[in-house]
C-alpha positions as CSV (number, residue, x, y, z in Angstrom):
1,M,45.5,124.7,112.1
2,K,42.2,122.8,112.7
3,V,41.5,119.2,113.4
4,L,38.2,117.3,112.9
5,I,37.5,114.4,115.2
6,L,34.8,112.1,114.0
7,S,33.4,111.1,117.3
8,S,30.9,112.2,120.0
9,N,30.9,114.6,122.8
10,D,30.9,111.8,125.3
11,D,34.0,109.9,124.0
12,A,36.5,110.3,126.7
13,H,39.5,109.6,124.4
14,A,38.3,112.1,121.8
15,L,37.8,114.7,124.5
16,A,41.3,114.0,126.0
17,V,42.9,114.5,122.6
18,G,40.8,117.6,122.1
19,K,42.1,119.0,125.4
20,F,45.6,118.3,124.4
21,L,45.1,119.9,121.0
22,E,43.6,123.1,122.7
23,E,46.6,123.3,125.0
24,D,48.8,123.2,122.0
25,G,46.9,126.0,120.3
26,V,45.1,123.8,117.8
27,E,41.4,124.3,117.1
28,Y,39.3,121.1,116.8
29,D,35.7,120.1,116.2
30,L,33.8,116.9,117.0
31,F,31.3,115.5,114.6
32,R,29.3,112.4,114.7
33,Y,27.5,110.8,111.7
34,E,24.2,110.6,113.6
35,E,23.9,114.4,113.3
36,F,24.2,114.3,109.5
37,I,20.7,113.8,108.3
38,E,18.4,115.0,111.1
39,R,20.3,118.0,112.6
40,T,22.3,119.4,109.7
41,S,22.2,120.7,106.2
42,F,25.1,120.5,103.8
43,A,26.5,121.9,100.6
44,Y,29.2,120.4,98.5
45,T,30.2,121.9,95.2
46,L,32.5,120.8,92.4
47,G,33.6,122.5,89.2
48,M,32.3,125.9,90.4
49,P,34.3,129.1,91.1
50,E,33.7,128.8,94.8
51,R,34.5,125.5,96.5
52,R,32.0,124.6,99.2
53,C,32.1,121.6,101.5
54,K,30.2,122.7,104.5
55,I,27.9,121.1,107.1
56,E,25.6,123.5,108.8
57,R,24.5,122.4,112.3
58,D,21.2,123.5,113.8
59,Q,22.9,124.4,117.1
60,G,25.8,126.3,115.5
61,R,29.5,125.3,115.2
62,D,29.3,124.6,111.5
63,V,31.8,122.2,110.0
64,D,33.6,123.6,107.0
65,L,35.3,120.5,105.8
66,C,37.8,122.4,103.6
67,S,39.2,124.1,106.6
68,Y,40.7,121.1,108.3
69,F,44.4,120.2,108.3
70,S,43.7,116.7,109.7
71,I,40.8,114.3,110.4
72,W,40.8,111.6,113.1
73,H,38.4,108.9,112.2
74,R,37.8,107.7,115.8
75,R,34.2,106.5,116.2
76,P,32.1,108.3,113.7
77,G,28.8,106.5,114.5
78,S,26.3,105.7,111.8
79,I,23.9,107.6,109.6
80,E,20.4,107.4,110.9
81,A,17.3,108.4,109.1
82,G,14.1,109.3,110.8
83,S,11.0,107.2,110.3
84,F,9.5,107.2,106.8
85,P,6.2,105.6,105.6
86,E,8.2,102.7,104.1
87,A,11.3,101.0,105.6
88,W,13.1,101.0,102.2
89,I,12.9,104.8,102.1
90,S,14.7,105.0,105.5
91,R,17.4,102.5,104.2
92,M,17.8,104.5,101.0
93,V,18.1,107.8,102.9
94,E,20.7,106.3,105.2
95,Q,22.7,104.9,102.3
96,E,22.6,108.2,100.4
97,G,23.6,110.0,103.6
98,R,26.6,107.6,104.1
99,N,27.6,108.1,100.4
100,A,27.4,111.9,100.8
101,I,29.3,112.3,104.0
102,E,31.9,109.7,103.1
103,G,32.3,111.1,99.6
104,M,32.9,114.6,101.0
105,L,35.3,113.4,103.7
106,Y,37.3,111.0,101.6
107,S,37.7,113.6,98.8
108,L,39.5,116.0,101.2
109,D,43.2,116.6,100.8
110,C,44.3,116.4,104.4
111,L,46.1,114.3,106.8
112,W,44.0,111.4,108.1
113,M,44.4,109.2,111.1
114,N,42.7,105.9,110.5
115,Y,41.8,106.7,106.9
116,P,38.7,104.5,106.5
117,P,39.5,102.8,103.2
118,N,42.9,101.8,104.5
119,D,41.4,100.9,107.9
120,F,38.9,98.7,106.2
121,A,41.6,96.9,104.2
122,C,43.6,96.3,107.4
123,M,40.6,94.3,108.7
124,Q,40.5,91.9,105.8
125,K,42.3,88.7,107.0
126,L,42.6,87.1,103.6
127,V,44.0,90.3,102.1
128,Q,46.5,90.4,105.0
129,L,47.6,86.9,104.3
130,E,48.0,87.5,100.6
131,I,50.1,90.6,101.2
132,G,52.2,88.6,103.8
133,I,53.0,86.0,101.2
134,K,53.9,88.6,98.6
135,V,56.4,90.3,101.0
136,G,58.0,87.0,102.0
137,L,56.3,86.1,105.3
138,K,55.8,82.4,106.1
139,I,52.1,81.8,106.2
140,P,50.7,78.6,107.7
141,E,48.7,76.4,105.4
142,T,45.2,78.0,105.3
143,L,41.8,76.8,104.2
144,V,38.7,79.0,104.0
145,T,35.6,77.0,102.9
146,N,32.0,76.3,103.6
147,K,32.4,72.6,102.6
148,P,32.5,70.3,105.6
149,E,34.3,67.5,103.6
150,L,37.2,69.9,102.8
151,V,37.5,70.8,106.5
152,R,37.6,67.1,107.5
153,E,40.3,66.5,104.8
154,F,42.3,69.5,105.9
155,F,42.0,68.5,109.6
156,D,43.3,65.0,108.8
157,Q,46.2,66.3,106.6
158,C,47.3,68.5,109.5
159,D,46.9,65.6,112.0
160,G,44.3,67.8,113.9
161,D,46.9,70.5,114.5
162,V,44.6,73.4,113.2
163,I,43.4,76.7,114.4
164,Y,40.0,78.1,113.6
165,K,39.6,81.9,113.2
166,L,36.8,84.1,112.2
167,L,37.5,86.2,109.1
168,G,35.9,89.4,110.3
169,E,36.4,91.4,113.5
170,G,32.7,92.2,113.6
171,S,31.8,88.5,113.5
172,N,32.7,88.2,117.2
173,F,29.7,90.3,118.0
174,C,27.4,87.8,116.4
175,I,28.2,85.1,118.8
176,P,25.9,85.1,121.9
177,T,27.5,85.4,125.3
178,F,26.6,83.2,128.1
179,E,26.9,84.0,131.7
180,Q,28.7,81.6,133.9
181,P,26.6,79.9,136.6
């Protein structure tokens, strides 16, 4: 049995799990998306007699995606293209790289931990609330708007008893931090 951990060689958690897997006789590989364009070549075939889904690394330890029993989507990093004469070319190469690696990975018939499409859906607060309502959970009155007058009206209807939340987890990283004096 083999496990692919989508993370880096300096991720202490991934390395600890890798050590545990080795002690249990399970082979594992680490792979990070940053490697994909600059330091690898790949081949993926469909509708051909021989199925290929392989990433060949410059430094060895090739990644035969069809050989994994399980994939742990830990911290895969991001696709990074080298410099090109025009910025749009870099963005296009990065987007195509993302489409290639994610298409190959998501098409695999294996056990996933943190399957990215499901992980993404779990981070959508509005989807979570809608599902909560469908399964019978009591959801507080909720307003999502960019209209200040609706916010004032909602605030008054609730006698000021409201909570403000960001919709996306990543939005927290957009807010500047200030050091305390």
